[in-house]
C-alpha positions as CSV (number, residue, x, y, z in Angstrom):
1,M,0.0,0.0,0.0
2,N,2.1,2.9,-1.3
3,H,-0.5,5.2,-2.7
4,L,-3.5,6.6,-0.7
5,L,-6.5,8.4,-2.2
6,V,-8.1,10.6,0.4
7,C,-11.5,12.0,-0.3
8,I,-12.6,15.1,1.5
9,D,-15.8,17.2,1.5
10,D,-17.2,20.2,3.4
11,S,-18.3,18.1,6.4
12,T,-17.2,18.0,10.1
13,Y,-15.3,14.8,9.2
14,T,-12.7,16.5,7.0
15,R,-10.2,17.2,9.7
16,S,-10.5,13.6,11.0
17,V,-10.2,12.2,7.5
18,A,-6.8,14.0,7.1
19,D,-5.7,12.8,10.5
20,H,-6.6,9.1,9.7
21,A,-4.9,9.5,6.4
22,A,-1.7,10.8,8.0
23,W,-1.7,7.9,10.4
24,A,-2.0,5.4,7.6
25,A,0.5,7.1,5.3
26,Q,3.2,7.2,8.0
27,R,2.8,3.6,8.9
28,L,2.7,2.5,5.2
29,R,5.3,5.1,4.1
30,A,2.9,6.0,1.4
31,D,2.2,9.1,-0.6
32,V,-1.2,10.8,-0.5
33,E,-3.5,12.3,-3.2
34,L,-6.3,14.5,-1.9
35,L,-9.5,14.5,-3.9
36,H,-12.4,16.9,-3.6
37,A,-15.3,16.3,-5.9
38,I,-17.7,19.2,-6.8
39,D,-21.1,17.6,-7.5
40,R,-24.4,19.3,-7.7
41,H,-26.6,17.7,-5.0
42,P,-30.0,16.4,-6.2
43,E,-31.8,18.6,-3.6
44,R,-30.0,21.7,-5.0
45,P,-30.9,21.8,-8.7
46,A,-29.1,24.3,-10.9
47,T,-31.1,27.5,-11.1
48,A,-30.5,27.7,-14.9
49,D,-32.3,24.4,-15.3
50,L,-35.5,26.2,-14.4
51,S,-35.4,28.5,-17.4
52,G,-37.2,26.1,-19.7
53,S,-40.3,25.9,-17.4
54,I,-40.9,29.4,-16.3
55,G,-42.8,30.5,-19.4
56,M,-42.2,31.7,-23.0
57,D,-42.8,35.3,-22.0
58,T,-40.2,35.5,-19.3
59,D,-38.0,38.5,-19.5
60,Q,-34.5,37.7,-20.8
61,T,-33.0,39.7,-18.0
62,L,-34.3,37.3,-15.5
63,L,-32.8,34.3,-17.4
64,N,-29.5,36.1,-17.6
65,E,-29.6,36.7,-13.8
66,L,-30.4,33.0,-13.2
67,A,-27.5,31.9,-15.4
68,G,-25.2,34.4,-13.6
69,L,-26.2,33.1,-10.2
70,D,-25.2,29.6,-11.3
71,E,-21.9,30.8,-12.5
72,Q,-21.3,32.5,-9.2
73,R,-22.2,29.4,-7.3
74,G,-19.8,27.4,-9.4
75,R,-17.0,29.9,-8.7
76,L,-17.7,29.8,-4.9
77,A,-17.7,26.0,-5.0
78,M,-14.3,26.0,-6.7
79,A,-12.9,28.5,-4.2
80,R,-14.2,26.5,-1.3
81,G,-12.8,23.3,-2.8
82,H,-9.4,24.8,-3.0
83,Q,-9.6,26.1,0.5
84,L,-10.6,22.6,1.8
85,L,-7.7,20.9,-0.1
86,D,-5.2,23.5,1.2
87,A,-6.3,22.9,4.8
88,A,-6.2,19.1,4.5
89,K,-2.8,19.3,2.8
90,A,-1.5,21.5,5.6
91,E,-2.8,19.1,8.2
92,L,-1.1,16.1,6.6
93,Q,2.2,18.0,6.3
94,R,1.9,19.0,9.9
95,H,1.8,15.3,10.7
96,G,5.0,14.7,8.7
97,V,3.5,13.4,5.4
98,A,5.8,14.9,2.8
99,E,4.3,13.8,-0.5
100,V,0.8,15.2,-0.8
101,R,-0.9,16.0,-4.1
102,D,-4.3,17.5,-4.5
103,S,-7.0,17.3,-7.1
104,L,-10.3,19.2,-7.6
105,R,-12.7,17.4,-9.9
106,H,-16.2,17.9,-11.2
107,G,-18.6,15.0,-11.0
108,N,-20.0,12.4,-8.7
109,L,-17.4,10.9,-6.3
110,V,-18.5,7.3,-7.0
111,D,-18.1,7.8,-10.7
112,L,-14.7,9.5,-10.3
113,L,-13.4,6.7,-8.1
114,E,-14.0,4.1,-10.9
115,D,-11.0,5.7,-12.7
116,E,-9.0,7.0,-9.7
117,Q,-8.9,3.9,-7.5
118,T,-7.0,1.8,-9.9
119,A,-3.9,3.9,-9.3
120,H,-4.2,3.7,-5.5
121,D,-3.9,1.0,-2.9
122,L,-6.1,2.4,-0.1
123,L,-9.1,4.8,-0.1
124,V,-9.8,7.1,2.9
125,L,-13.1,9.0,3.5
126,G,-15.4,10.1,6.3
127,K,-18.1,8.0,7.8
128,R,-20.6,10.7,7.0
129,G,-20.6,13.4,4.4
130,E,-22.0,16.9,4.4
131,A,-25.5,15.7,3.4
132,A,-25.8,12.9,6.0
133,D,-28.4,12.8,8.8
134,F,-26.2,13.2,11.9
135,A,-29.2,13.3,14.3
136,R,-30.1,9.7,13.3
137,L,-26.6,8.5,12.8
138,H,-27.3,7.5,9.2
139,L,-24.4,6.8,7.0
140,G,-24.0,9.0,4.0
141,G,-25.4,7.5,0.8
142,T,-22.1,8.3,-0.9
143,L,-20.2,6.1,1.5
144,E,-22.4,3.1,1.0
145,R,-22.1,3.4,-2.8
146,V,-18.3,3.8,-2.5
147,L,-18.0,0.7,-0.3
148,R,-20.0,-1.3,-2.8
149,A,-18.1,0.0,-5.8
150,A,-14.6,0.0,-4.3
151,S,-12.0,-2.6,-5.5
152,R,-9.5,-1.4,-2.9
153,P,-9.7,-1.4,0.9
154,V,-11.5,1.6,2.3
155,L,-10.5,3.3,5.6
156,V,-13.7,4.9,7.0
157,A,-12.7,7.7,9.4
158,S,-14.7,8.2,12.6
159,R,-15.6,11.7,13.7
160,A,-12.4,12.3,15.6
161,F,-9.0,10.5,15.4
162,R,-7.4,8.8,18.3
163,P,-4.2,6.8,18.4
164,V,-4.7,3.2,17.3
165,G,-3.5,0.5,19.6
166,K,-6.2,-2.3,19.4
167,V,-7.6,-3.8,16.3
168,L,-10.7,-6.0,16.0
169,L,-11.2,-8.3,13.1
170,A,-14.9,-9.0,12.6
171,F,-14.5,-12.5,11.1
172,D,-17.2,-14.7,9.5
173,G,-15.2,-17.0,7.3
174,S,-16.4,-15.3,4.0
175,P,-13.8,-14.7,1.3
176,S,-13.7,-10.9,2.0
177,S,-13.2,-11.5,5.8
178,R,-10.4,-14.0,5.0
179,K,-8.8,-11.4,2.8
180,A,-9.1,-9.0,5.8
181,V,-7.2,-11.5,8.0
182,D,-4.5,-11.8,5.5
183,L,-4.2,-8.1,5.2
184,V,-3.9,-7.6,9.0
185,A,-1.3,-10.4,9.1
186,R,0.9,-9.0,6.4
187,S,0.5,-5.2,6.2
188,P,2.8,-2.8,8.1
189,L,-0.4,-0.8,8.8
190,F,-1.1,-3.2,11.7
191,E,2.5,-3.9,12.9
192,D,2.7,-4.1,16.7
193,L,-1.0,-3.5,17.2
194,E,-3.0,-5.6,19.6
195,C,-5.1,-7.9,17.4
196,H,-8.5,-9.4,18.4
197,V,-10.4,-11.8,16.0
198,V,-14.1,-12.2,16.9
199,M,-16.7,-14.3,15.2
200,A,-20.4,-13.8,16.0
201,A,-21.7,-17.4,15.7
202,S,-22.6,-20.6,17.5
203,E,-19.5,-22.5,18.6
204,D,-20.2,-25.3,16.1
205,R,-17.8,-27.3,13.9
206,A,-18.1,-24.9,10.9
207,A,-17.3,-21.8,13.0
208,M,-14.3,-23.7,14.6
209,V,-13.0,-24.6,11.2
210,H,-13.1,-20.9,10.0
211,M,-11.5,-19.7,13.2
212,D,-8.8,-22.3,13.1
213,W,-7.9,-21.1,9.7
214,A,-7.5,-17.5,10.9
215,H,-5.6,-18.6,14.0
216,T,-3.2,-20.7,11.9
217,L,-2.4,-17.9,9.5
218,L,-1.8,-15.3,12.1
219,D,0.2,-17.7,14.2
220,A,2.4,-18.7,11.2
221,L,3.2,-15.0,10.6
222,E,3.9,-14.5,14.3
223,I,1.1,-12.0,14.8
224,T,0.1,-11.8,18.5
225,H,-3.6,-12.2,18.7
226,R,-6.6,-13.5,20.6
227,T,-9.6,-15.3,19.1
228,E,-13.2,-15.6,20.3
229,I,-16.4,-17.1,19.0
230,I,-19.4,-15.4,20.6
231,P,-23.0,-16.5,20.0
232,G,-25.4,-13.8,18.9
233,N,-26.3,-11.1,16.3
234,A,-23.1,-9.8,14.6
235,E,-24.0,-6.1,15.2
236,E,-24.6,-6.6,18.9
237,V,-21.7,-9.0,19.4
238,I,-19.1,-6.9,17.5
239,G,-20.5,-3.6,18.7
240,G,-20.4,-4.7,22.3
241,Y,-16.9,-6.1,22.0
242,V,-15.6,-2.8,20.6
243,E,-17.1,-1.0,23.6
244,R,-16.0,-3.4,26.3
245,H,-12.4,-3.8,25.1
246,G,-11.6,-0.3,24.0
247,I,-11.0,-1.2,20.4
248,D,-9.6,1.6,18.3
249,L,-10.0,0.2,14.7
250,L,-12.6,-2.3,13.3
251,V,-11.5,-4.4,10.3
252,L,-14.1,-6.3,8.3
253,G,-15.0,-7.8,5.0
254,A,-17.5,-6.0,2.8
255,Y,-20.9,-7.2,2.0
256,G,-20.6,-10.9,2.4
257,H,-24.2,-11.8,1.5
258,S,-26.0,-11.5,-1.8
259,R,-27.5,-8.1,-2.8
260,I,-31.0,-9.6,-2.6
261,R,-30.4,-10.9,1.0
262,E,-29.1,-7.4,1.9
263,L,-32.2,-5.8,0.6
264,L,-34.3,-8.1,2.8
265,L,-32.2,-8.2,6.0
266,G,-30.0,-5.2,5.8
267,S,-26.2,-5.2,5.5
268,T,-24.1,-6.3,8.4
269,T,-21.2,-4.3,7.0
270,T,-23.2,-1.1,7.0
271,A,-24.8,-1.9,10.4
272,L,-21.4,-2.4,12.0
273,I,-19.9,0.8,10.6
274,R,-22.9,2.7,11.9
275,R,-23.0,1.1,15.3
276,C,-19.3,1.2,16.2
277,L,-18.0,4.7,17.0
278,V,-14.5,3.8,15.7
279,P,-12.8,4.0,12.3
280,A,-13.4,0.9,10.1
281,L,-11.2,-0.6,7.4
282,V,-13.4,-2.4,4.9
283,V,-11.8,-5.1,2.7
284,R,-13.4,-6.4,-0.6
């Protein structure tokens, strides 16, 4: 993981995103590219788009004023974007990250990431964006779409950064969760961190086989760890464990069930990120 793509917006998470990115970049000795996407929100339609529906007899002066207002909003969005990028870059450099590039792009972030992520090893963004419902602790819709579309691991920053000492691997034996175990075992991002591997399941033969696989891999690579199988719902088991043991970072596989099952039952990945008030590293 030598190249980080860090996505920032105009939310309260921006400072935390920069701090989490700095932590990851220093441990990985990676360079950073900051990305700010200017996208017109669906609830904020362009004023100029109304010109075709306000009548044939509308005065041309009004249409010109509407178009001018859109241009002004565009210039302000560009200026604000540069301001955000400069502040995030300064924060990263304050933490000792020397190689920081920045990019201001027009378009939807999810669409932009389809091209951008291929040149990067890790994506970093906030748990909630500027349009998220903070009162209800809803995740931003952009985050969920990014997690589904990402082909790279995604580090989801919590609202405030704190030093990372304890890592919890939410393990279920799925291919993505096995890939997460392998990443924790081999990446310098997790070097010298206290590792916990927890499975929310009945302690039956299938669960034991999965957990034995994780234990064997971590043991072979001399990763100090503890494993535990706890019966119960994954959201409650993992969320409770994070709180009881003072976990600083949650690592989990992304969307292990089929899309139809998620529509019916909800996504465990999304539920855990929402429930746990710590950063999460999501692995495809």
